[in-house]
N, C-alpha and C positions, 0 to 999 in steps of 0.2 A: 541525485535521486537515491531514495532509500526504499526498501521493501521490508516490512516488518509484519510478522505474524504474532498476534496477541492471543496466546493459547487460552487464557482465562475468559476471554470474550468470544473466542472463535472468530476473530476478525483479521482480515488481511488489509494492511494499509500500504498504499504505494504513494510515497511522497515525491511529487514531481519537482517541486522547488521548495527550499526552506523559507517559506513565507507564512505568515499567519493567515488563517482562513477567516474571511469576513462573512461569507454567505455559503450556503450549501444547497444542492439540488439533488433530489432523489428520483432519477429517471425510471427506476424500477424498485420494487420493494427490496430492501437490504443492500442496495447499491447507492452510495452517496458520493457526489463529486463536490469537492470543496474549492472555493474561489477566493482569491485575494481581493482587496478593496478595488483594484483596477479591473476586475473581471477576468483576470488570468487564472486558469485552473492550476491549483497547487497540490491537489491530492485526490486519491480515490480510495474509498473504504468499501470493502466487501464483507458483509455480515454473513454468518453461517458459512464461512469460507471452506471448511472441511467438506461441506456438501456441494459447493459450487465450483471449486477449483481443484485441479489435480495437484495435490500437495506432496506427491511422491518425488517430484523432480522440478528443478528450476534450470532452464537453459537460457544462457545469455550469448547471443551471437553478434559478432561484429560491433560490439560496444566500443566507442572511441575513447572512453575514459578508463580510469583505474577501477578494477573490480576487487572488492574486499569480501572475504568469506568469513562468516562467524560460524562457530560450531553449533551443533544442535544442543550441546550441553550448556550453552550460555543461558543462564536463568532469566535474563531480561527479554529473551525472544522466544 
């Protein structure tokens, strides 16, 4: 799973699985759920993220896998 903030688009993308999206559904304006060909959800995009999401902090609790942290200075995020 990856969480990436695209500053130039003000969009937050949560990649659930590293698969190509074949279809998308917008359950609410600015919220898009992407699905693989088999109907499995693979990602969620939140537009105008700075207005919709608390961007000051990210808490991860009891996550069973490895957690990697990228610095805010990383120009790709």
